[in-house]
N, C-alpha and C positions, 0 to 999 in steps of 0.2 A: 504494500500500500504506500509506503514512504517513497519508493521510487516513482510511483505514478504521480504522487503529489509534487515531488521534486521536478519531474519532467513537465508537468502542467505549469507550475509556477515559473520555471525557467523559460518556457516558451512564451509566457505572458510578458516577460520582461526583456527578452533578447530577440529582437526582430530578425536578425540574421539567421538564427537557428529556427525560428518560427517559419521563415520562408524556405529554408532547407527542408524541413519536415513536410511542409505543404507541397513543395515541388516534388518530393519523393512520392507522396501519396497520389498526386495527380498523375505522375508517370505510371505508377502501379495500377491505378484505377482504369487505365486504358487497356490493360491486359485481361485475358480470360483466365479465370482461376477455377480449378476443379474443386478446391475446398477453400473455405474461408481461412483456415489455418495456413494455407500456402501464401496467401496475401499477407497475413500477420508475420510469418517467417521472413518474407521478403523485406519487410520494414525494419527488421531487427538491426541490421547494420547501421542504418542512420540513427535509429533510436539510441543504440549503445554509444555511438559517437557523441551525441548530444548529452546523454547522461554523464559520460566521462567529463565533459566540459563543466557541467553543472556541479559535479562533485569537487571540481577545482583541483 
């Protein structure tokens, strides 16, 4: 839960990472996914990069 809140709060305050995340989601939304989990897994790399920055 803490990671989710950290991620949310970080995106609210850091426009560059908010756009990075939005851009990744837009690109992934244009693909066809067999399972929702496949989409979630594809977002993991960008989410982890952002969380690492948020952790400082």
